[in-house]
C-alpha angles and dihedrals in degrees: 000000000000116000111214091195090064093062120097107232104220097180107031105219101139133082131169093354093307124118133207100241097223119172093256093054089054095043093051094044093050092047092052092045091052091055093046090054095045125129112272095249094054126092117255107211121122126195119202112179143164146126123311116277097026095115100260095137091050088052089051091050090049092051090047090055097041096047098028089239128175108250133205127174107205123224130211091244097052117130123194089265097047090047092055090043089055090054091050091048090057088048090052090237122139108237119244121235097258133051093233092054091046089054089054090051092053093047091049092054092046091050094048097044101035086211123144123252114231118198117190123194087021092168087083091061091054093043091051091050092242098120092108088066088065092046089053092050091050094048094045097046105021086219124154113259125196116199120196114199145160126266095280095045096106090050091051091054091056087077089061103059097174089057097036094060091053093064108109099183129032108192125178123209114237130224114260116261134196091273090056089048090052091052092048089048088060087066101037097037105022095158097040129085110218118199116241091238091057091050089050089052091049090053091047097051090041089053088232092294112146095213093054091045089056091051091050092048089053089052090052091049092051091048092050093048091050093050098035095244124160094178130037137181138171093281092053091051090050118171096337114136123252126215108261100166091243118133112241116262118242112258116240114260 
């Protein structure tokens, strides 16, 4: 059974079992639910892709919890064997001695549980030429598979036609907006009222990237705690710098 505590939370938007319902959490969840409720003769693969820092991994974690999915975060060094071993580890199944038998073990668990398989950082599987493993798992089990990838992930799959035409839903992550920032602020600054203009400024300097927005909200929280503020606006923040993700420029000698 999947263990949510084992998952690295890349964009912290969950506390006490509650989630910040950002647009990407909802988009990803609805796409996966659509595939899970598909007609039996339709393929069941979902692609959810977008730039780094947009909250895709948090959406994957949310879907894992909501739908009790098996979850694997791929690594750049994964081989076909280590990828399947990672799936079995999340299933709490001791891997067999051969890859073919391990594949049968995975299929057996998918058939018995009827739970979706969620693959984060799926670009690595394509880059390591292991995407056919996933196609085999889908064909053998007919389970629903959610793939989380970077912005160019759909284009990468074009090179693998037999897999590409089995994708039922292509969903694109969206840049964070002020409403997302407000929801995230409820987690990072639960006891602080942040003026709408300041949230707009946070989105602007963060270039609508969820991860940077979270960093800036944490900076605001620290500032408010230090100065005993319960409410903050642009004037209160003043000329303090925000986190933009840019490396500092070298000062002239």
